[in-house]
N, C-alpha and C positions, 0 to 999 in steps of 0.2 A: 545015344539018342535020349535015354532017360534023363541025363543031366541037362539037356537042352529043354526038355519039358518042365523040369523043376525050376529052371531059370525063368521060363515063360510064366509059370504060375506065380513065382515070387514077384515078378514085375507087374503081373496083372493085379496083384493085391494092393498096389500103390496107385495113387492118382496124381496127375500133374497139377501143380499149383504155381502161382506167380507171387513171389514175395517182393514188396517194394523196398528199395534202398534209397534213403534220402541223404544226399551230401549236404550237410548243414555247416556253413562256415562260422556260425555264431557259437557253436559248441566244440569245434575242433581246436582246442587250445594249443595242441602240440605244434600246429603250423603257424601260430602267431609269433613264435620265437625265431629270429633270423638265424640262418645256418652259419656256422663257424667252420671254416675250412681246415684249420689246424688249432684245435683247442689247447693242446699242450704248449705250443709255441706262444699262443696268446697269453696263457697263464704265466709262462716264464717271463714274458715282457712285463706283465702286471706286477709280478713279484719283485723283479729287479728295479723297475722304475718307480713303483708306487708303494708297495707294502714295506720294502726295506727302508725307503726314505721316511715313511711315516714312523716306523719304529725308531729310527735314529733321532728324528725330531722330538719324539716323545721322551727319549732319554735325556735330552737337554732342556726339557720343559717347554717345547714349542709345538705349535700345531701347523698342519698344512692347510692353508686357507682354500686351496683348490680341491680338497678331498672332503667329501661328506659321506658319513656312514650312518646306518640305522634306518629302519623302515620308516618311522614317523618323520624323521628329518628329510629323507629323500622324497617321500610322497609330498611333503609340504612344499618343497622346491619345484616339483614337477606339476603340481596341481594347477589347473587354469585359474586365472585371477581376473577380476573385473577392472583392476587398476591399470594404469598405463604400463606399457612394456618396459621393464627395467633394462639398464645398460648391459647386465650380464646375459640377457636373452640373445645377444648377438654372438656370444661365444658358443662353441660346440661342447657337448658333454658326452662322456662315455659312462654307461651304467653297467657295472659288472655284477652278475648275480650267480650265486652257487645253485643253479636250478636243480642239479642232481642230488643235492644234499638237503633241500628244503621242502617242506610240505606244499603241495600244489595250492592249497587253500590260501596260503600266504602270498604267493607270487602270481596267481592266475590273472590278476588285473593289471600287472605291471606293464605288459606290452601295450595294452589299450591306453594306459596313463601316459606312456612315452609318446604314443601317436598323437594324442590330443594336447600334449603339453605345449606351452608357449616357448619352451626351450627346444633347441635342436639336439636330440639325443640319439646316440648310437648304442643300441642295446646289445650286450654281449653275454651269452650264457657260458658258464665255466664248466670244466670237466668234473667228474665225481671226485670226492675227497678234497676239494678246494677249501671247504669250510674249515678244515684243520689248520690250513695256512693263515686263514683269516683270524682264527683264534690266537695264533702265535703273534701276529702282527699287531692286532688291535687290543688284545688283552683285556684291560678293564673297560674298554669302550663297547657299548652295546651296538653291534654292527648288523645283526640279523642276516648275515651272509650276503650283504649288499654293499657296494662301494661306487659312489658317483664321483667322477673326476672331471673337473673343468679344464678344457684344453687351452690353457693360457700359453704364454711364451715358453714356459718351462716344459710343458707337456705336449707341445705341438708336434714334434717329431714322433713321440710316442703314440699320439692319436692317429697320425698318418699311417704308422705301421699296423695298428689295430684295424683301421678302416679297410685296409687291403685284404684282411682275412675274414671280414664279417659282412654279410649281405645287409642291405638296407631294410629297415622295418617297413612293412607294407600291410595295411589292413584296409582294403578298398571300401568295404561296406560301411566304414565309419564316416565316409565323406560323400555318400550318395544316399539320398532319400527316395530315389526312384524305385518303384516296385519292380522286382525281378522274379520271374517264374522259378519256383523251386525245382532244381534238377532231380526229379524223381525218376528212378530207373527200376525196372522189373527184372528179376532173375528167375528163370524157369527152373523148377526143381520138382521133387516128388514128395508126397506125404502118405503115410499109411492110411488105409481105409479102416476106420473103426467100426466094429460090429455094433448093431443096435442092442445086442444082448449084453454088452460090456457093462452097462450101468446096472442091469438086473443081477449080473454075476457078482458085482461088487457089493450088492446088498445082501447076498445070501449069508455071509458070515454073521451079519448083524441079526438077521432073522433067526438063525440057529442059536445065537446067544440069548435072544429074547425067549425062545421056546425053552431053553435050558433053565432060565431063571424062573419061568412060570411053573415048570415041573418041580423045581426045588421048593417053591412057595407052597404048591399044592400038597407035597409030601410032608 
């Protein structure tokens, strides 16, 4: 019986409050990256079809014209332009990013850039430790953990296999200027009831120190 009374007293010392929860799509960066159903398989395909081919071409002094690496180079290709749509805009592109191995400040804007790009881009996030394989393949090339592949005739089958494993990029709020009510929700919870004397109790040590200092000065 006494335990029940103690529990009632404990509950009585708390008050019910309602805390708002705001589901904000503009700051939830994690949901901007399309889901990959099998990251390991996707990376194996990338390594076999792209990374190894790049490495072999580099050994004979050639470049792969369909592959672009490096943050600045990729952003330059994806950025919207005021000029007429180039012929390469009709092609599909696959952007592979080592999301787990890169700082978020570097790649946070990549999904938005892909969504507003004049090019058709399939955004693919790679599993952790993919950056080490990039270092081995690209070596002296500054890649920044990113690789953009144009799906020309050579890479069409490869692009089809990747597309089956990756969801489409979707950022609806980028294409709608209509006002939408923010989905604010309230969660019922409890909070402790603070005593009014708490502030005065906190000041007591300060008063005692001041009194001690005054006594030392007077002596």
